[in-house]
Backbone as a ProteinNet text record, in pm:
[ID]
protein_1_A
[PRIMARY]
MHRFLAFLITRTVVLVAGITFFGTGLAHAQGAAFAWPGGARAAVSLAYDDALDSQLDNAIPALDRHGIKGTFFLQLSSEPIARRMEDWRAAARGGHELGNHSLFHQCSGAGPDRAWVAPHRNLDTTTREQMQDQVLLANTMLTAIDGRRERTYTAPCFDVKALGGDYLPALHAHFVAIKAGPGPGVPASMAAVDPYRVASVAPVGASGAELIALVKQAGERGTMIAFTFHGIGGDHLSVSTQAHEELVRFLAAHRQEYWTDTFLNIMKHVRQQRAATPAAR
[TERTIARY]
3924.8	3958.8	3894.4	3842.5	3781.5	3629.5	3569.1	3425.6	3343.8	3385.9	3309.8	3315.2	3433.6	3444.4	3357.7	3356	3272.5	3124.7	3085.3	2946.7	2913.4	3004.4	2981.9	2973.9	3061.3	3063.8	2930.7	2880.8	2754.9	2642	2638.1	2533.5	2546.6	2671.7	2694.2	2641.7	2675.5	2632.4	2480.8	2418.7	2272.9	2210.4	2268.8	2215.7	2225.2	2340.8	2358.5	2257.9	2241	2150.7	2005.7	1974	1835	1790.3	1874.8	1835.5	1720.7	1621.8	1506.9	1539.3	1457.4	1477.3	1462.2	1367.6	1347.5	1470	1525.1	1643.9	1760.8	1773.8	1883.2	1870	1747.8	1727.1	1755.4	1713	1737.8	1886.3	1956.2	2099.8	2172.2	2127.1	2191.4	2177	2059.4	2037.5	2128.6	2153.7	2240.1	2385.4	2427.4	2567.9	2608.1	2511.7	2541.9	2637.4	2641.9	2725.8	2873.2	2905	3045.2	3111.9	3221.8	3287.7	3399.7	3388.3	3493.8	3573	3699	3782.9	3719.9	3733.3	3683.7	3533.6	3462.7	3317.2	3263	3342.5	3297.7	3178.8	3097.8	2979.4	3013.5	3121.1	3157.8	3304.5	3357.9	3495.2	3492.4	3588.4	3597.2	3737.9	3747.2	3874.9	3875.2	3972.7	3994	4112	4084.6	4189.6	4192.8	4309.9	4335	4414.6	4361.2	4423.5	4509	4603.4	4677	4801.1	4834	4956.8	4959.7	4870.3	4853	4914.6	4956.9	5014.2	4916.6	4788.5	4691.3	4674	4705.6	4699.4	4811.7	4930.4	5042.8	5022.4	4968.8	4956.4	4835.9	4727.6	4603.2	4550.9	4550.8	4491.4	4574.8	4703.9	4787.9	4796.8	4815.4	4815.1	4684.5	4570.8	4442.1	4433.7	4474.8	4474	4564.8	4683.5	4779.9	4731.1	4664.5	4612.2	4516.4	4442.7	4339	4378.1	4501	4545.6	4474.7	4441.6	4372.5	4469.9	4466.8	4554.6	4477.7	4539.3	4477.7	4563.1	4509.8	4579	4593.9	4714.6	4743.6	4785.6	4696.3	4723.1	4802.5	4928.8	5021.3	5029.5	5009.1	5043.7	5191.8	5274.8	5418.9	5481.4	5415.8	5469.4	5424.5	5345.2	5296.5	5412.7	5412.1	5522.9	5547.5	5443.1	5469.2	5540.8	5545.4	5622.3	5770.5	5820.7	5963.3	6000.7	5914.4	5946.6	5937.1	5851.1	5827.8	5842.9	5941.6	5964.4	5976.9	6050.2	6070.6	5941.1	5851.5	5722.3	5639.2	5643.6	5570.8	5633.2	5764.1	5830.7	5793	5785	5746.4	5603.6	5516	5377.9	5374.9	5455.8	5461.9	5518.2	5620.7	5677.3	5575.3	5485.4	5382.6	5265.8	5270.3	5166.4	5063.8	5076.4	4984.5	5028.5	4931.4	4960.4	4986.1	5088.2	5111.1	5064.9	4959	4902.7	4941.8	4912.7	4948.6	4832.8	4862.5	4763.7	4819.9	4911.2	4975	5087.8	5161.2	5267.6	5211.7	5122.8	5083.9	4934.3	4858.9	4716.7	4640.3	4656.8	4583.3	4434.5	4355.2	4209.4	4159.7	4039.1	3979.6	3952.3	3984.8	3957.6	3821.2	3746.6	3615.1	3508.4	3398.6	3286	3288.1	3180.7	3169.2	3270.4	3316.8	3406.1	3537.4	3585.9	3716.7	3820.4	3793.9	3889.5	4020.2	4019.7	4139.9	4241	4199.3	4291.7	4393.3	4520.9	4627.1	4639	4662.9	4671.3	4773.2	4886.6	4989.4	4959.1	4849.8	4807.6	4662.1	4624.3	4488.3	4484.1	4404.3	4395.3	4344.1	4263	4206.6	4313.7	4426.8	4534.3	4657.3	4646.2	4751.6	4715.8	4806.3	4771.2	4756.4	4680	4660.4	4794.3	4884.8	5014	5100.9	5095	5170.2	5121.6	4991.3	4936	4975.9	4971.1	5011.4	5157.7	5244.1	5386.6	5408.2	5335.1	5353.2	5304.9	5194.9	5143.5	5240.8	5298.2	5395.1	5522.7	5564.6	5680.6	5650.5	5528.3	5489.2	5501.7	5470.8	5490.4	5636.7	5726.5	5869.8	5911.7	5861	5893.7	5839.6	5721.2	5664.9	5748.6	5798.9	5885.4	6012.8	6062.7	6181	6151	6025.5	5987.2	5964.9	5886.6	5847.1	5900.7	5966.8	6024.6	5925.1	5799	5695.6	5666.7	5606	5578	5429.7	5354.2	5210.1	5148	5058.5	5011.6	4864.8	4798	4664.9	4671	4567.7	4567.6	4431.1	4431.9	4308.8	4325.5	4235	4241.7	4207.4	4292.4	4263.1	4127.7	4049.5	3914.9	3823	3867.3	3793.6	3778.7	3863.3	3860.4	3953.9	3909.8	3990.1	4011	3945.2	3956.6	4060.3	4174.2	4280.4	4262.2	4354.3	4351.2	4382.2	4283.4	4302.2	4219.8	4159.9	4071.2	4103.7	4035.1	4049.5	4191.1	4262.6	4401.2	4415.6	4306.7	4317.4	4339.8	4272.5	4284.5	4427.6	4515.7	4654.3	4730.2	4673	4738.9	4691.2	4588.8	4530.2	4633.2	4722.4	4819.6	4917.4	4924.5	5022.6	4963.7	4834.1	4768.6	4678	4669.7	4575	4432.5	4414.5	4281.4	4295.8	4188.6	4186.8	4053.8	4060.4	3939.2	3921.5	3804.2	3779.8	3631	3589.4	3451.6	3369.9	3288.7	3193.2	3081.7	2993.1	2884	2840.2	2773.5	2729.7	2849.5	2898.6	3015.6	2991.5	2864.5	2827.1	2758.7	2830.2	2770.2	2655.8	2560.8	2446.1	2488.3	2587.8	2642.5	2787	2867.4	3006.8	3019.9	2918.2	2920.4	2922.9	2876	2872.1	3004.3	3100.4	3226.8	3327.6	3369.7	3477.2	3607.1	3703.1	3827.7	3902.4	3875	3943.1	3854.7	3737.7	3648.5	3576.1	3647.7	3584.9	3533.1	3406.1	3347.1	3380.4	3375	3416.8	3329.4	3319.3	3253.6	3362.4	3358.7	3459	3392	3380.1	3303.2	3372.1	3292.4	3340.2	3249.3	3305.7	3226.4	3128.5	3144.5	3052.2	3077.4	2973.5	2986.3	3028.7	3071.8	3105.8	2986.7	2869.6	2748.3	2716.5	2736.1	2709.4	2807.7	2933	3033	3002.6	2968.7	2937.1	2812.5	2716	2594.4	2626.6	2725	2765.1	2829.1	2908.3	2968.4	2858.6	2760.7	2651.1	2571.5	2557.1	2487.1	2563.2	2695.6	2775.7	2755.4	2744.5	2719.8	2585.8	2484.1	2351.8	2353.1	2437.2	2442.2	2544.8	2631.9	2735.3	2841.7	2862.5	2956.7	3074.1	3098.4	3213.4	3184.6	3265.9	3261.9	3404.6	3426.3	3558.2	3551.3	3608.7	3614.1	3735.5	3717.7	3829.1	3827.7	3910.3	3923.4	4031	4025.9	4133.3	4189.4	4159.2	4208.8	4137.6	4213.7	4156.8	4190.8	4091.4	4115	4199.6	4201.5	4280.1	4289.6	4360.9	4376.5	4240.1	4226.9	4104.8	4013.6	3886.6	3784.6	3788.9	3791.1	3825.5	3706.2	3739.9	3652.5	3717.8	3640.1	3697.9	3770.8	3867	3938	3841.5	3740.1	3642.4	3563.1	3513.2	3435.8	3521.4	3644.4	3736.1	3764.6	3789.1	3815.9	3696.1	3576.1	3456.3	3443.9	3472.5	3466.8	3571.3	3695.1	3803	3778.1	3730.3	3700.5	3589.7	3489	3380.6	3433.9	3517.4	3571.3	3658.7	3735.9	3821	3737.5	3622.9	3537.1	3450.6	3445.9	3361.4	3442.6	3560.7	3650.5	3591.6	3513.3	3457.5	3348.1	3282.8	3174.7	3224.7	3324.9	3372.3	3522.7	3560.6	3702.1	3759.7	3839.4	3901.3	4046.7	4085.4	4222.3	4257.8	4379.5	4420.8	4338.1	4329.5	4257.4	4322.4	4454.5	4526.5	4483	4484.8	4449.6	4303.7	4216.3	4074.7	4053.4	4114.7	4092.3	4164.5	4274	4336.6	4241.9	4176.3	4080	3962.1	3912.9	3800.8	3837.6	3956.4	3999.1	4017.7	4076.4	4096.3	3963.1	3870.1	3739	3665.1	3675.3	3609	3670.5	3802.6	3868.8	3829.9	3809.9	3779.2	3630.9	3546.9	3401.9	3332.8	3304	3241.1	3115.7	3038.3	2913.6	2939.1	3062.8	3094.9	3129.6	3139.7	3173.7	3057.4
4840	4825	4702.8	4619.1	4496.6	4498.5	4617.2	4623.8	4552.2	4562.4	4497.3	4346.7	4292.9	4148.4	4105.9	4188.5	4155.8	4153.2	4244.9	4246.3	4116.4	4070.9	3945	3828.2	3831.2	3723	3715.9	3833.4	3837	3778.3	3814.9	3761.7	3611.2	3563.4	3419.3	3343.6	3392.2	3323	3324	3438.4	3446.4	3348.2	3339.1	3246.5	3103.1	3067.7	2930.9	2901	2996.7	2974.4	2965.2	3021.6	3025.2	2906.9	2806.8	2688.3	2616.8	2573.5	2507	2365.5	2313.5	2176.4	2076.9	2101.1	2008.6	2003.6	2121.1	2125.6	2056.5	2073	2009	1858.1	1807.4	1662.4	1604.2	1673.4	1624.9	1622.7	1729	1734.9	1624.6	1596.1	1489.2	1355.9	1332.7	1207.8	1199.1	1314.9	1315.5	1294.3	1350.2	1347.5	1232.3	1151.6	1047.7	942.8	924.4	820.1	856.8	983.2	1023.6	973.4	902.9	838.3	924.9	958.9	1031.3	933.6	963.1	871.4	838	712.2	669.3	670.2	681.5	686.4	818.5	924.5	1056.4	1104.4	1188.1	1241.4	1354.6	1428	1543	1576.4	1658.9	1707.8	1855.7	1897.2	2036.3	2088.1	2198.2	2265.8	2397.4	2413.1	2539.9	2608.6	2717.2	2788.6	2934.5	2994.9	3129.4	3206.3	3320.2	3397.5	3512.9	3554.8	3681.4	3679.7	3567.4	3558.3	3664.8	3653.4	3754.4	3712.3	3811.8	3784.8	3709.4	3747.1	3683.4	3535	3494.8	3352.4	3275.5	3334.2	3272.1	3275.5	3386.2	3405	3332.8	3323	3269.5	3144.1	3144	3030.5	2904.1	2912.9	2792.7	2731.4	2809.5	2747.6	2674	2730.9	2664	2533.4	2536.1	2414.1	2308	2350.2	2254.4	2193.8	2273.3	2221.1	2105.1	2111.9	2011.9	1910.8	1918.8	1822.6	1835.1	1958.4	1985.7	2053	2012.2	2070.8	2170.2	2285.5	2388.7	2424.6	2514.5	2562.3	2713	2760.7	2903.9	2952.3	3030.2	3081.5	3211.7	3204.5	3313.8	3412	3539.4	3647	3673.4	3640.7	3636.4	3772.5	3881.6	4014.5	4067.1	3989.8	4031.7	4045.6	4153.1	4181.5	4070.4	4005.4	3895.8	3775.3	3765.5	3656.4	3678.4	3796.1	3824.8	3830.9	3890.2	3910.8	3783	3689.5	3569.4	3441.3	3443.8	3330.5	3198.5	3197.3	3072.1	3020.9	3112.3	3069	2998.2	3049.8	2984.2	2848.5	2841.5	2712.9	2612.5	2660.6	2572.1	2521.4	2607.6	2565.4	2452.8	2466.7	2362.1	2232.6	2243.9	2123.3	2055.3	2134.1	2079.5	2016.5	2014.4	1948.5	2039.3	2170	2263.3	2287.3	2316.7	2342.7	2490.8	2523	2659.7	2667.1	2742.9	2755.1	2886.2	2896.4	3011.9	3111.5	3235.9	3344	3460.7	3430.3	3524.7	3602.8	3677.4	3762.2	3890.4	3957.3	4093.7	4112.9	4004.2	4012.6	4106.8	4089.7	4173.6	4141.9	4247	4237.7	4340.1	4319.9	4417.4	4547.6	4659.6	4789.6	4843.6	4768.9	4814.3	4779.4	4851.6	4819.9	4898.4	4887.7	4962.4	4915.1	5008.6	4978.5	4913.8	4944	4893.4	5005.8	5117.3	5228.2	5192.3	5091	5050.7	4979.6	4935.3	4864	4963.1	4939.7	5028.2	5016.8	5129	5124.9	5023.6	5009.9	4917.7	4772.2	4749.8	4613.5	4590.1	4651.6	4640.2	4526.9	4425.4	4311.7	4355.1	4460.6	4506.5	4556.1	4602.2	4653.5	4562.8	4448.1	4346.5	4246.7	4222.9	4132	3989.3	3913.2	3772.7	3700.4	3727.4	3660	3703.1	3830.8	3877.5	3807.9	3795.9	3732.3	3585.7	3518.7	3378.3	3362.6	3449.1	3442.5	3464.3	3559.7	3591.1	3477.3	3416	3304.7	3187.4	3159.5	3050.1	3082.1	3208.3	3247	3230.4	3259.1	3239	3092.1	3001.2	2858.8	2828.7	2887.4	2866.2	2918.8	3035	3092.9	3006.7	2951.6	2864.4	2738.1	2684.6	2567	2599.8	2721.7	2763.3	2771.5	2794.4	2803.1	2665.2	2580	2452.6	2327.4	2343	2227.9	2141.6	2181.4	2100.2	2149.7	2062.8	2099	2089.7	2005.4	2002	2126.5	2192.2	2321.8	2343.8	2425.2	2476.2	2628.3	2690.3	2835.3	2892.4	3011.5	3088.7	3222.9	3255.3	3381.8	3496.9	3600.5	3714.7	3777.6	3802.2	3860.1	3773.3	3651.7	3561.6	3621.5	3719.8	3781.3	3704.5	3679.8	3597.4	3661.2	3773.2	3833.5	3944.8	3914.3	4012.4	4081.7	4171.3	4236.2	4130.6	4097.5	3991.8	3868.5	3860.6	3748.7	3673.7	3564	3478.4	3420.5	3442.2	3395.2	3254.2	3194	3064.6	2944	2932	2808	2763.8	2855.6	2819.1	2771.8	2792	2751.5	2616	2560.9	2436.8	2325.6	2312.2	2202.3	2215.1	2332	2357.5	2345.6	2316.6	2311	2188.9	2135.6	2027.3	2081.3	2202.8	2263.8	2413.9	2485.5	2631.5	2675.6	2768	2831.8	2963.9	2983.2	3105.4	3133.8	3228.6	3271.7	3239.7	3335.1	3304.8	3220.1	3176.1	3091.9	3000	2891.4	2797.2	2724.8	2773.3	2712.2	2570.1	2532.4	2393	2343.9	2273.9	2232.6	2134.8	2139	2049	1904.7	1883.7	1750.3	1766.3	1663	1671.5	1675.1	1629.2	1636.4	1781.2	1873.3	2014.3	2085.6	2018.4	2082.5	2072.7	2187.6	2195.7	2217.2	2125.8	2141.2	2270.8	2333.4	2457.4	2580.1	2561.5	2673.2	2642.9	2599.2	2561.6	2686.8	2685.4	2798	2787.1	2899.9	2903.7	2999.2	2974.4	3066.2	3140.1	3272.2	3353.9	3433.1	3375	3437.7	3562.5	3660.8	3781.1	3805.6	3804.7	3830.1	3719.8	3602.7	3491.9	3434.7	3381.2	3315.7	3171.1	3107.8	2967.1	2883.1	2916.1	2840.8	2851.4	2969.1	2987	2906.8	2903.4	2826.1	2676.9	2631.3	2489.2	2450.1	2540.6	2511.5	2482.5	2552.5	2527.4	2389.9	2351.1	2217.5	2111.1	2130.2	2032.7	2026	2139.1	2139.4	2055.6	2066.5	1983	1835.4	1803.4	1665.4	1614.5	1700	1661.1	1631.9	1702.9	1686.3	1582.1	1541.7	1446.4	1506.3	1638.9	1705.1	1764.1	1893.2	1954.6	2101	2158	2301	2352.6	2455	2516.7	2655.6	2669.8	2799.9	2878	3008.4	3097.9	3208	3191.6	3292.3	3393.6	3506.6	3605.2	3625.8	3739.1	3758.7	3670.4	3624.2	3547.6	3623.4	3694.8	3775.7	3898.3	3945.3	4062.1	4073.2	4177.6	4203.2	4229.9	4206.9	4244.8	4125.5	4157.3	4055.3	3944.1	3983	3887.6	3812.5	3699.2	3618.3	3614.2	3616.3	3619.1	3489.3	3498.2	3377	3279.2	3330.9	3243.2	3163.4	3231.4	3161.6	3057.4	3094.4	3001.4	2881.7	2907.4	2799.3	2704.9	2759.7	2675.5	2584.4	2637.7	2556.8	2446.4	2481.8	2382.8	2275.8	2317.2	2220.3	2124.1	2175.9	2090.9	1988.8	2034.3	1943.3	1835.6	1873.6	1775.7	1671.9	1713.6	1622.5	1534.3	1566.6	1490.8	1447.1	1395.6	1355.9	1245.2	1156.7	1045.2	1092.3	1201.1	1252.6	1347.5	1429.4	1532.7	1518.2	1490.6	1476.9	1616	1665	1796.3	1778.4	1836.4	1820.7	1942.5	1942.1	2052.9	2053.4	2169.4	2179.9	2089.6	2081.4	1995	1849.8	1799	1658.7	1629.4	1722.9	1702.6	1697	1789.7	1793.4	1680.3	1632.2	1512.2	1394	1384.2	1275.7	1289.8	1411.8	1433.8	1387.6	1424.7	1386.3	1234.8	1173.8	1028.7	955.2	1005.1	941.6	948.7	1061.6	1076.3	983.5	970.1	882.2	736.3	699.4	559.7	527.6	630.6	608.6	705.7	664.5	755.5	823.1	754.1	812.4	931.8	941	1051.6	1178	1168	1285.2	1381.2
-1873.8	-2014.1	-2076	-1990	-2040.9	-2024.2	-2028	-2001.6	-2109.1	-2235.3	-2341.4	-2328	-2295.7	-2275.1	-2157.7	-2051.9	-1936.7	-1975.7	-2067.3	-2114.8	-2186.9	-2274	-2345.2	-2248.9	-2148.4	-2050.2	-1976.3	-1935.7	-1862.2	-1945.9	-2073.6	-2161.7	-2177.5	-2183.7	-2198.8	-2078.7	-1957.7	-1836.7	-1825.5	-1861.4	-1855.3	-1953.5	-2074.1	-2173.8	-2125.4	-2068.5	-2018.8	-1908.9	-1816.2	-1703.2	-1747.5	-1864.8	-1907.9	-1990.4	-2008.8	-2085.2	-2013.2	-2085.5	-2022.8	-1982.3	-1888.6	-1840.6	-1955	-2043.5	-2155.1	-2243.8	-2275.4	-2360.1	-2294.3	-2163.4	-2091.1	-2095.9	-2074	-2076.7	-2213.2	-2318.1	-2452.8	-2482.2	-2442.8	-2467.8	-2393.8	-2271.6	-2194.8	-2267.1	-2321.9	-2394.5	-2515.4	-2582.3	-2699.2	-2661	-2544.6	-2509.6	-2421.2	-2374.9	-2277.8	-2331.3	-2464.8	-2522.9	-2517.9	-2493.9	-2493.5	-2365.8	-2380.1	-2265.8	-2210.4	-2083.2	-2013	-1927	-1899.5	-1819.7	-1684.9	-1644.9	-1515.5	-1501.9	-1613.4	-1607	-1556.1	-1561.7	-1515.7	-1597.8	-1536.1	-1603.2	-1698.8	-1670.2	-1752.1	-1729.3	-1818.1	-1804.3	-1767.4	-1685.7	-1640.8	-1665.5	-1739.4	-1762.8	-1686.3	-1598.1	-1527.6	-1594.1	-1664.9	-1737.2	-1693.9	-1709.6	-1658.2	-1763.1	-1807.5	-1914.9	-1863.7	-1945.6	-1935	-1846.9	-1782.5	-1701.9	-1592.2	-1496	-1391.9	-1258.9	-1181.9	-1049.7	-959.9	-964.7	-875.3	-906.4	-1026.9	-1060.7	-991.5	-991.1	-920.8	-769.6	-720.2	-575.4	-515	-591.7	-535.8	-605.3	-737.9	-809.9	-797	-827.3	-825.5	-686	-579.4	-446.1	-414.6	-456.8	-432.7	-510.9	-635.5	-716.7	-655.9	-614.5	-559.2	-427.7	-345.5	-218.4	-240.4	-349.8	-375.1	-482.9	-531.8	-631.8	-765	-804.2	-930.3	-1026.6	-1153.1	-1253.7	-1340.4	-1364.8	-1446.6	-1566.3	-1648.3	-1767.8	-1758.8	-1783	-1775.4	-1913.5	-1975.4	-2109.1	-2096	-2135.1	-2109.6	-2225.9	-2194.9	-2287.2	-2264.6	-2362.6	-2338.9	-2314.1	-2352.8	-2324.6	-2189.2	-2117.2	-1985.7	-1887.9	-1812	-1720	-1618.4	-1563.6	-1469.5	-1530.6	-1663.1	-1724.3	-1698.5	-1733.3	-1715.3	-1567.5	-1486.3	-1345.5	-1262.6	-1306	-1224.8	-1308.3	-1395.3	-1485.3	-1410.7	-1301.2	-1227.8	-1165.7	-1130	-1076.1	-1183	-1306.1	-1414.3	-1445.4	-1442.9	-1466	-1356.7	-1234.1	-1123.9	-1142.9	-1193.1	-1219.4	-1322.2	-1426.7	-1529.6	-1472.4	-1389.4	-1327.3	-1237	-1179.6	-1091.6	-1165.2	-1297.5	-1375	-1438.3	-1417.4	-1481.7	-1625.8	-1711.1	-1851.5	-1873	-1951.4	-1996.8	-2141.7	-2165.3	-2299.1	-2364.6	-2492	-2573.8	-2576.1	-2539.8	-2545.7	-2625.2	-2716.9	-2809	-2741.2	-2822.5	-2768.7	-2708.7	-2784	-2748.6	-2722.6	-2718.1	-2682.6	-2776	-2905.3	-2999.7	-2998.2	-2978.1	-2984.7	-3085.7	-3134.3	-3224.5	-3149.9	-3214.5	-3154.9	-3191.9	-3272.1	-3316.8	-3213.9	-3222.8	-3135.7	-3006.3	-2929.6	-2803.8	-2700.1	-2620.4	-2508	-2550.4	-2669.7	-2710.9	-2723.4	-2660.7	-2665	-2596.3	-2510.1	-2437.5	-2526.5	-2646.5	-2735.5	-2791.9	-2763.9	-2812.2	-2964.2	-3033.2	-3180.2	-3232.7	-3163.6	-3213.5	-3177.8	-3103.7	-3070.5	-3111.2	-3220	-3271.4	-3373.8	-3346.6	-3438.2	-3575.1	-3579.4	-3706.1	-3802.2	-3750.3	-3835.5	-3835.2	-3769.5	-3772.6	-3881.6	-3975.5	-4083.9	-4032.3	-4105.1	-4071.3	-4060	-4153.3	-4154	-4036.2	-4000	-3883.2	-3756.8	-3743.8	-3624.3	-3618.4	-3730.8	-3734.8	-3694.6	-3747.8	-3713.8	-3564.3	-3507.1	-3365.9	-3276.2	-3312.5	-3231.8	-3235.4	-3351.3	-3361	-3283.6	-3284.6	-3204.5	-3055.8	-3017.2	-2877.3	-2838.5	-2929.8	-2902.3	-2872.1	-2950	-2927.8	-2791.3	-2754.9	-2625	-2511.1	-2528.1	-2425	-2408.2	-2519	-2510.2	-2433.7	-2449.1	-2373.4	-2224	-2189	-2048.1	-1987.8	-2057.7	-1995.2	-2064.1	-2178	-2246.8	-2321.1	-2324.4	-2388.7	-2530.4	-2610.5	-2749.5	-2786	-2719.2	-2743.5	-2680.6	-2754.3	-2707	-2743.6	-2661.5	-2693.4	-2694.8	-2751.6	-2772.3	-2736.9	-2678	-2659.8	-2729	-2820.3	-2892.6	-2798.3	-2790.1	-2703.6	-2737	-2634.3	-2646.6	-2731.2	-2764.3	-2853.9	-2993.3	-3029.1	-3162	-3255.1	-3377.4	-3468.8	-3605.9	-3634.3	-3767	-3767.2	-3827.4	-3844.6	-3979.6	-4013	-4143.7	-4249.6	-4330.7	-4429.8	-4401.8	-4283.4	-4254.9	-4127.5	-4108.1	-3990.3	-3986.9	-3876.9	-3871	-3814.6	-3767.3	-3700.4	-3792.2	-3907.4	-3984.7	-4012.9	-4043.9	-4074.2	-3950.9	-3832.8	-3708.2	-3657.3	-3717.3	-3666.2	-3649.7	-3745.1	-3741.1	-3625.4	-3564.5	-3458.9	-3318.4	-3308.4	-3177.8	-3166.9	-3046.5	-3019.5	-3020.7	-2969.1	-2964	-2945.4	-2978.5	-2969.3	-2909.3	-2814	-2762.4	-2835.4	-2895.1	-2971.3	-2975.3	-2898.7	-2906.2	-2783.9	-2739.4	-2633.5	-2691.6	-2610.8	-2658.7	-2547.7	-2582	-2478.5	-2419.1	-2306.8	-2245	-2202.1	-2185.7	-2160.8	-2287.8	-2376.1	-2503.4	-2484.1	-2576	-2569.9	-2590.8	-2674.8	-2697.7	-2740.4	-2723.3	-2764.3	-2915.9	-2986.4	-3132.2	-3179.7	-3094.2	-3131.2	-3106.8	-3045.6	-3008	-3121.7	-3173.6	-3272.4	-3195.5	-3202.3	-3125.5	-3154.4	-3268.4	-3302.6	-3285.5	-3224.2	-3191.9	-3061	-2962.2	-2835.7	-2765.4	-2729.4	-2657.2	-2509.2	-2440.9	-2301.2	-2222.2	-2093.5	-2000.4	-1924	-1926.4	-1858.5	-1746.7	-1628.2	-1520.4	-1463.9	-1431.9	-1363.9	-1243.8	-1124.6	-1005.2	-969.7	-1027.7	-999.8	-861	-800.6	-670.3	-690.3	-582.5	-589.8	-631.7	-579.5	-613.6	-761.8	-819.3	-962.2	-1046.9	-1006.1	-1079.9	-1071.3	-953.2	-933.5	-1012.7	-1024	-1100.5	-1246.5	-1302	-1440	-1453.8	-1354.8	-1355.9	-1353.2	-1266.8	-1257.4	-1387.4	-1454.2	-1582.3	-1685	-1684.8	-1774.7	-1742.4	-1612.6	-1573	-1622	-1617.2	-1665.3	-1814.7	-1886.9	-2032.4	-2076.6	-1985.4	-2022.1	-2110.7	-2101.3	-2191.5	-2113.2	-2125.7	-2060.5	-2031.5	-1945.7	-1918.1	-1923.6	-2004.8	-2016.6	-1954.1	-1835.4	-1768.8	-1819.2	-1837.6	-1866.4	-1760.9	-1658.6	-1553.7	-1592	-1524.8	-1535.6	-1394.8	-1331.8	-1196.7	-1095.5	-996.5	-885.1	-756.8	-705	-585.9	-613	-736.1	-773.4	-924.1	-971.8	-1114.7	-1179.4	-1310.9	-1381.7	-1407.5	-1437.4	-1465.3	-1360.8	-1236.5	-1130.7	-1072.5	-1015	-930.9	-793.6	-688.4	-553.9	-522.4	-431.4	-389.3	-323.4	-254.3	-188.7	-291.4	-396.1	-499.2	-569.5	-599.4	-666	-576.5	-448.9	-353.8	-343	-340	-330.4	-452	-569.9	-691.4	-688.8	-656.7	-657	-551.4	-434.5	-328.7	-373	-440.6	-490.9	-591.2	-682.9	-784.4	-721	-619.7	-551.1	-477.1	-426.1	-350	-439.5	-569.1	-662.5	-784.3	-758.6	-868.3	-954.5	-894.7	-971.2	-1067.1	-1032.7	-1117.1	-1224.5	-1189	-1280.2	-1300.5	-1423.1	-1457	-1480.6	-1388	-1399.6	-1438	-1550.5	-1599.3	-1683.1	-1736.4	-1821.6	-1949.8	-2011.3	-2138.4	-2242.6	-2240.4	-2333.7	-2317.9	-2196.6	-2174.7	-2209.4	-2175.8	-2207.5	-2358.3	-2431	-2574.8	-2647	-2593.3	-2650.1	-2636.6	-2522	-2502.1	-2598	-2616.3	-2707.9	-2848.6	-2893.2	-3027.9	-3038.6	-2936.2	-2938	-2936.9	-2856.6	-2847.1	-2980.5	-3046.2	-3175.7	-3280.3	-3276.4	-3372.9	-3351.3	-3224.6	-3192.3	-3200.5	-3181.3	-3176.3	-3270.8	-3393.8	-3490.1	-3437.2	-3353.2	-3301.8	-3212.6	-3154.6	-3065	-3140.6	-3271.6	-3350.6	-3363.8
[MASK]
+++++++++++++++++++++++++++++++++++++++++++++++++++++++++++++++++++++++++++++++++++++++++++++++++++++++++++++++++++++++++++++++++++++++++++++++++++++++++++++++++++++++++++++++++++++++++++++++++++++++++++++++++++++++++++++++++++++++++++++++++++++++++++++++++++++++++++++++++++++++++

């Protein structure tokens, strides 16, 4: 049901991998002034969408083994939320971020390979105001789960145009940052990063070496990489447990070079850095 998203993801990864050496060097020179905590070369966000069983069973144990914190963007109507509520609460207590991924995961039903979008969950027929109300209600539900109020959001399928227009602008005041849209998951410079339109790489079937290569590219540019995983060793749009383990192990072994933290903490730092250093904007 996610074949179209997988197609976009594949194109994104190919585009990122095809950047020339000259472009990479220039971008690094532009982004080198951006200061990451501890003098790190880049920031890494490991995020996981849709509230899946394989994330609880495979991703969180791997993160915990290596002392790495991730972000889990929860679709609040997802069955594993109700069935495994205490597991999600335990993840939050362990330092992982629970992010907002809407109540019902509305995506556009238009375009190729979108036949899987249910009519009653079609973003094209959901009004902008309805979507805004639902996303804010999801924030309330998340607070009931983890007791926290600062929140980030990932737009389902990276689609943002509801019936009546883009539903995101009215939500900006309620979120520290928003991921919306595929694109260069490794930005050329931090000046190019809009906190309310953060691009992401959503790997499907990638190897550990391919994932690590993206991290190293972020280090070369002095910027960041925002991963959006789905299934880990199971479920849909999956990455193998081996590839995920290789990435997490690499990040744990190179903590001084790559600052890996929740999407919330990374984007709070980005906003603080911009406020304190006009050149970083």
